[in-house]
C-alpha positions in Angstrom: -26.8 -16.6 8.8 -24.5 -19.1 7.3 -22.3 -21.3 9.5 -19.7 -21.7 6.8 -16.1 -21.7 8.0 -14.2 -19.3 5.9 -10.4 -19.4 5.2 -8.1 -16.8 6.7 -7.5 -15.4 3.2 -11.3 -14.7 2.8 -11.4 -12.9 6.1 -8.3 -10.9 5.2 -9.8 -10.0 1.8 -13.0 -8.9 3.5 -10.9 -6.9 5.9 -9.2 -5.1 3.0 -12.5 -4.3 1.5 -13.9 -3.0 4.8 -10.8 -0.9 5.4 -11.0 0.7 2.0 -14.8 1.3 2.3 -15.1 2.3 6.0 -11.7 2.7 7.6 -10.1 0.8 10.5 -13.1 0.8 12.7 -14.6 -1.8 10.3 -11.8 -4.2 11.1 -13.7 -6.0 13.9 -15.1 -9.5 14.0 -18.8 -8.5 14.1 -19.0 -6.2 11.0 -16.8 -8.5 9.0 -18.9 -11.5 9.9 -22.0 -9.6 8.9 -20.4 -8.6 5.6 -19.5 -12.2 4.9 -22.8 -13.6 6.0 -21.4 -15.8 8.7 -20.8 -15.8 12.5 -18.0 -14.4 14.5 -17.1 -17.9 15.5 -15.5 -18.4 12.0 -13.4 -15.3 12.6 -12.2 -16.5 16.0 -11.5 -19.9 14.5 -8.7 -18.4 12.4 -7.6 -15.4 14.5 -7.0 -15.2 18.3 -8.4 -11.7 18.4 -8.9 -8.5 16.4 -5.3 -7.2 16.9 -4.0 -10.6 15.6 -6.3 -10.2 12.5 -5.1 -6.6 12.0 -1.5 -7.7 12.2 -2.1 -10.5 9.7 -3.8 -8.0 7.3 -0.8 -5.6 7.6 1.7 -8.4 7.1 -0.2 -9.8 4.0 -0.2 -6.3 2.4 3.5 -5.8 3.4 4.5 -9.0 1.6 2.5 -8.0 -1.5 4.0 -4.5 -1.5 7.5 -6.0 -1.3 6.8 -8.5 -4.0 5.6 -5.6 -6.2 8.8 -3.7 -5.4 10.9 -6.8 -6.3 9.1 -7.1 -9.7 9.7 -3.4 -10.4 13.4 -3.7 -9.5 13.7 -6.6 -11.9 11.8 -5.0 -14.7 13.4 -4.1 -18.0 13.2 -0.9 -19.9 14.1 2.7 -19.8 14.5 4.1 -16.3 12.0 6.9 -16.8 9.4 4.4 -18.1 10.1 2.1 -15.1 9.7 5.1 -12.7 6.4 6.1 -14.2 5.1 2.5 -14.1 6.3 2.1 -10.5 4.5 5.3 -9.5 1.3 4.3 -11.3 1.3 0.9 -9.6 1.6 2.4 -6.1 -1.0 5.0 -6.8 -3.5 2.3 -8.0 -3.3 0.5 -4.6 -6.4 1.7 -2.7 -5.3 -0.5 0.2 -2.1 1.5 0.7 -4.1 4.8 0.8 -6.4 3.3 3.5 -3.5 1.9 5.5 -1.7 5.3 5.4 -4.9 7.0 6.9 -4.9 4.3 9.6 -1.2 4.5 10.4 -1.2 7.4 12.8 -3.1 5.4 15.3 -1.3 2.1 14.7 2.4 1.9 15.7 3.1 -1.5 14.0 1.7 -0.1 10.7 3.8 3.1 11.0 7.0 0.9 11.2 5.9 -1.2 8.2 5.2 1.9 6.1 8.5 3.5 7.1 10.5 0.4 6.2 8.7 0.1 2.8 9.1 3.8 2.1 12.8 3.5 2.7 13.1 0.6 0.2 11.0 2.5 -2.3 13.1 5.6 -1.9 16.2 3.5 -2.6 14.7 2.2 -5.8 13.6 5.7 -6.9 17.1 7.0 -6.2 18.6 4.1 -8.3 16.3 5.0 -11.2 17.2 8.6 -11.0 20.9 7.8 -10.9 20.4 5.7 -14.1 19.1 8.9 -15.7 22.1 10.9 -14.5 20.3 12.6 -11.6 22.1 12.3 -8.3 20.2 14.9 -6.2 18.6 12.9 -3.5 16.0 15.6 -3.0 14.4 14.6 -6.3 13.9 11.1 -5.1 12.4 12.4 -1.8 10.0 14.6 -3.7 8.9 11.7 -5.9 8.4 9.5 -2.9 6.5 12.2 -1.1 4.2 12.5 -4.1 3.5 8.7 -4.0 2.6 9.0 -0.3 0.5 12.2 -0.6 -1.3 12.1 -4.0 -3.7 9.4 -2.9 -4.8 11.6 0.0 -5.9 14.3 -2.4 -9.4 14.1 -3.9 -9.3 13.7 -7.6 -5.5 13.3 -7.8 -4.6 11.2 -10.9 -1.4 9.3 -11.8 -0.8 12.1 -14.4 0.2 14.4 -11.5 3.0 12.0 -10.7 4.0 12.0 -14.4 4.1 15.8 -14.3 6.5 15.7 -11.4 8.7 13.1 -13.2 8.7 15.4 -16.3 9.7 18.4 -14.1 12.5 16.5 -12.4 13.8 15.3 -15.8 13.6 18.8 -17.3 15.8 20.0 -14.5 18.6 17.7 -15.4 
């Protein structure tokens, strides 16, 4: 086994991979060290304990998700095109789907997801208002699809597009 000291970022990237592949039980020092071909000592060099590591993983993802939201808010183009792209970007994030499966057993993560969902709902509502749709329930349905579609086997971004088309047809 290598005694190479890895960066916190490498450990966090390995954590994301493990979470996606095996769920939250894989977010422990030993299986991560094995996956990286190193010792647990490297893990504990960077993180006080496993909960600290898990919090860092959640915080890293949260910052990235907020940066993605910021880019979406600043994007140019027609609101329907921006809405579709926003949805596709969220649905492509395998990490979010894994985090949402973990959330019921992790209160910190529940709070992070709730805050992010609120910000996303605000953005979706803004896009819909730009299209002349003021019914908040449309925004809620679209947000619910973004949360739920990744949990369905075989769900594709086209399902989100179909929902957008339906909402637009109702206007």
